[in-house]
SENUZA-873135 format. One record per residue (C-alpha): x, y, z. Coordinates in nm, 2 decimals. Layout:
east X&north Y&up Z
...
// end
This chain:
east 0.00&north 0.00&up 0.00
east 0.14&north 0.34&up -0.10
east 0.12&north 0.65&up 0.11
east -0.13&north 0.90&up -0.03
east 0.15&north 1.15&up -0.07
east 0.35&north 0.91&up -0.30
east 0.44&north 1.07&up -0.63
east 0.30&north 0.95&up -0.96
east 0.65&north 0.82&up -1.06
east 0.64&north 0.60&up -0.75
east 0.30&north 0.46&up -0.83
east 0.39&north 0.40&up -1.20
east 0.71&north 0.22&up -1.09
east 0.50&north -0.02&up -0.87
east 0.26&north -0.08&up -1.16
east 0.54&north -0.15&up -1.40
east 0.68&north -0.41&up -1.16
east 0.33&north -0.57&up -1.13
east 0.29&north -0.57&up -1.51
east 0.62&north -0.76&up -1.56
east 0.56&north -1.01&up -1.28
east 0.42&north -1.33&up -1.43
east 0.31&north -1.44&up -1.08
east 0.07&north -1.15&up -1.06
east -0.24&north -1.20&up -1.27
east -0.46&north -0.91&up -1.16
east -0.46&north -0.59&up -0.95
east -0.68&north -0.29&up -0.88
east -0.59&north 0.08&up -0.83
east -0.82&north 0.22&up -0.57
east -1.01&north 0.52&up -0.71
east -1.04&north 0.81&up -0.67
east -0.67&north 0.90&up -0.68
east -0.50&north 1.18&up -0.48
east -0.54&north 1.50&up -0.67
east -0.17&north 1.52&up -0.77
east -0.17&north 1.20&up -0.97
east -0.30&north 1.23&up -1.33
east -0.57&north 0.97&up -1.37
east -0.55&north 0.96&up -1.75
east -0.18&north 0.90&up -1.74
east -0.22&north 0.63&up -1.48
east -0.48&north 0.44&up -1.70
east -0.22&north 0.38&up -1.97
east 0.02&north 0.23&up -1.71
east -0.22&north -0.05&up -1.64
east -0.17&north -0.38&up -1.81
east -0.51&north -0.44&up -1.99
east -0.48&north -0.81&up -1.92
east -0.42&north -0.75&up -1.54
east -0.67&north -0.46&up -1.51
east -0.94&north -0.66&up -1.33
east -1.17&north -0.36&up -1.28
east -1.17&north -0.27&up -1.65
east -1.03&north 0.09&up -1.63
east -0.78&north 0.07&up -1.91
east -0.91&north 0.24&up -2.23
east -0.88&north -0.09&up -2.42
east -1.11&north -0.26&up -2.16
east -1.35&north 0.03&up -2.17
east -1.37&north 0.00&up -2.55
east -1.44&north -0.37&up -2.52
east -1.72&north -0.30&up -2.27
east -1.88&north -0.03&up -2.49
east -1.86&north -0.26&up -2.80
east -2.05&north -0.53&up -2.61
east -1.76&north -0.77&up -2.56
east -1.61&north -0.70&up -2.22
east -1.30&north -0.88&up -2.12
east -1.37&north -0.81&up -1.75
east -1.70&north -0.66&up -1.63
east -1.62&north -0.38&up -1.38
east -1.65&north -0.52&up -1.03
east -1.92&north -0.30&up -0.88
east -2.15&north -0.29&up -1.19
east -2.11&north -0.67&up -1.23
east -2.19&north -0.72&up -0.86
east -2.51&north -0.51&up -0.91
east -2.61&north -0.74&up -1.20
east -2.55&north -1.04&up -0.98
east -2.75&north -0.89&up -0.70
east -3.05&north -0.84&up -0.93
east -3.01&north -1.19&up -1.07
east -3.01&north -1.34&up -0.72
east -3.36&north -1.20&up -0.65
east -3.48&north -1.32&up -1.00
east -3.51&north -0.97&up -1.15
east -3.53&north -0.98&up -1.53
east -3.39&north -0.64&up -1.64
east -3.52&north -0.69&up -2.00
east -3.75&north -0.40&up -2.08
east -3.73&north -0.25&up -1.74
east -3.69&north 0.13&up -1.68
east -3.37&north 0.17&up -1.48
east -3.25&north 0.50&up -1.35
east -2.89&north 0.53&up -1.26
east -2.82&north 0.83&up -1.04
east -2.45&north 0.91&up -1.09
east -2.22&north 0.92&up -1.40
east -1.88&north 0.82&up -1.27
east -1.64&north 0.61&up -1.47
east -1.63&north 0.36&up -1.18
east -2.01&north 0.28&up -1.15
east -2.25&north 0.50&up -1.35
east -2.11&north 0.48&up -1.70
east -2.00&north 0.12&up -1.71
east -2.32&north 0.00&up -1.53
east -2.53&north 0.17&up -1.79
east -2.33&north 0.00&up -2.07
east -2.39&north -0.34&up -1.91
east -2.76&north -0.28&up -1.86
east -2.80&north -0.18&up -2.22
east -2.63&north -0.49&up -2.37
east -2.82&north -0.75&up -2.56
east -2.75&north -1.03&up -2.31
east -2.87&north -1.17&up -1.98
east -2.88&north -0.89&up -1.72
east -2.91&north -0.63&up -1.99
east -3.18&north -0.52&up -2.25
east -3.30&north -0.25&up -2.01
east -3.41&north 0.11&up -2.09
east -3.15&north 0.31&up -1.90
east -3.16&north 0.67&up -1.79
east -2.85&north 0.83&up -1.64
east -2.91&north 1.12&up -1.41
east -2.66&north 1.35&up -1.24
east -2.62&north 1.68&up -1.05
east -2.76&north 1.88&up -1.34
east -3.06&north 1.66&up -1.42
east -3.38&north 1.86&up -1.42
east -3.69&north 1.71&up -1.24
east -3.49&north 1.42&up -1.10
east -3.77&north 1.31&up -0.88
east -4.01&north 1.27&up -1.17
east -3.76&north 1.04&up -1.34
east -3.69&north 0.83&up -1.03
east -4.06&north 0.79&up -0.96
east -4.10&north 0.64&up -1.31
east -3.83&north 0.38&up -1.25
east -3.87&north 0.01&up -1.20
east -3.52&north 0.00&up -1.06
east -3.31&north 0.28&up -0.91
east -2.94&north 0.25&up -0.87
east -2.80&north 0.53&up -0.65
east -2.43&north 0.60&up -0.70
east -2.37&north 0.97&up -0.66
east -2.19&north 1.00&up -0.33
east -2.44&north 1.22&up -0.14
east -2.57&north 1.09&up 0.19
east -2.94&north 0.99&up 0.19
east -3.01&north 1.19&up -0.13
east -3.29&north 0.96&up -0.26
east -3.59&north 0.99&up -0.03
east -3.92&north 0.82&up 0.00
east -4.10&north 1.09&up -0.19
east -3.88&north 1.03&up -0.49
east -3.97&north 0.66&up -0.55
east -4.29&north 0.47&up -0.64
east -4.43&north 0.17&up -0.46
east -4.27&north -0.16&up -0.56
east -3.94&north -0.01&up -0.68
east -3.62&north -0.20&up -0.65
east -3.34&north 0.01&up -0.51
east -2.96&north -0.06&up -0.52
east -2.77&north 0.17&up -0.30
east -2.40&north 0.20&up -0.40
east -2.31&north 0.49&up -0.19
east -2.09&north 0.47&up 0.12
east -2.06&north 0.80&up 0.30
east -1.91&north 0.89&up 0.63
east -2.14&north 1.11&up 0.83
east -2.02&north 1.28&up 1.14
east -2.22&north 1.22&up 1.46
east -2.20&north 1.22&up 1.84
east -2.11&north 0.85&up 1.87
east -1.79&north 0.72&up 2.02
east -1.65&north 0.67&up 1.67
east -1.76&north 1.01&up 1.57
east -1.93&north 0.90&up 1.26
east -2.16&north 0.65&up 1.10
east -2.19&north 0.51&up 0.74
east -2.48&north 0.61&up 0.53
east -2.58&north 0.53&up 0.18
east -2.71&north 0.75&up -0.10
east -3.06&north 0.64&up -0.01
east -3.27&north 0.74&up 0.29
east -3.32&north 0.38&up 0.40
east -3.61&north 0.42&up 0.64
east -3.84&north 0.62&up 0.41
east -3.75&north 0.44&up 0.09
east -3.77&north 0.08&up 0.23
east -4.14&north 0.14&up 0.32
east -4.22&north 0.16&up -0.05
east -3.95&north -0.06&up -0.21
east -4.00&north -0.42&up -0.31
east -3.63&north -0.47&up -0.24
east -3.35&north -0.25&up -0.12
east -2.98&north -0.30&up -0.04
east -2.84&north -0.19&up 0.30
east -2.53&north 0.02&up 0.37
east -2.30&north -0.13&up 0.47
east -2.33&north -0.49&up 0.37
east -2.51&north -0.46&up 0.04
east -2.31&north -0.38&up -0.28
east -1.97&north -0.38&up -0.11
east -1.94&north -0.75&up -0.06
east -2.06&north -0.81&up -0.41
east -1.78&north -0.58&up -0.54
east -1.52&north -0.78&up -0.36
east -1.67&north -1.11&up -0.48
east -1.65&north -0.99&up -0.84
east -1.30&north -0.87&up -0.79
east -1.20&north -1.23&up -0.70
east -1.41&north -1.36&up -1.00
east -1.23&north -1.13&up -1.24
east -0.89&north -1.22&up -1.10
east -0.95&north -1.59&up -1.15
east -1.07&north -1.50&up -1.51
east -0.75&north -1.30&up -1.56
east -0.53&north -1.59&up -1.44
east -0.72&north -1.82&up -1.68
east -0.67&north -1.59&up -1.98
east -0.30&north -1.54&up -1.91
east -0.23&north -1.91&up -1.85
east -0.44&north -2.03&up -2.14
east -0.65&north -2.24&up -1.90
east -1.02&north -2.29&up -1.97
east -1.26&north -2.25&up -1.67
// end
């Protein structure tokens, strides 16, 4: 683990060592990066075959074209969550609140694809979206990934909606720890109307880690020419 004050040169040196080490099949660079490290430059230092969260431009291109090498971990985990409760996304109106390169954009691409877990009608909303509540109330499925504590409230959803809360926000309080974790969804009010809703913590996070392991095994298989 590098110190947050490490230079970009130090980080790139570590990546180059990982890229050349045949015993390493996959790795993930935790985003977002410290402000002094140029993200675009970093992406080109990733080995596309070992980039198990799909950030390298080559992997992004494969995803957009409908042939992902590795499905990004959090979006893939969300697909698996929906699959686990027998939700067929085909034809569903899905609103993704958040347009990050980590969750919002890749998730929208996966949900649009002509494959299992896809074929949805996807609307991406963000901080400049007008009449956001009108859009979320029309959704069959809402995926909140904007990084604002308890942004989605009960008044913004319809009865029977399915809600996936990706947000993990540290909120200061008077407890011994001095904070608690909150999602992007106001759980108490939304859960009264939702058919299903993920908690924070313990919802999307474990699925992200599981998909990271899945992708790492897949990467080892591809690099070793072993069929799974």
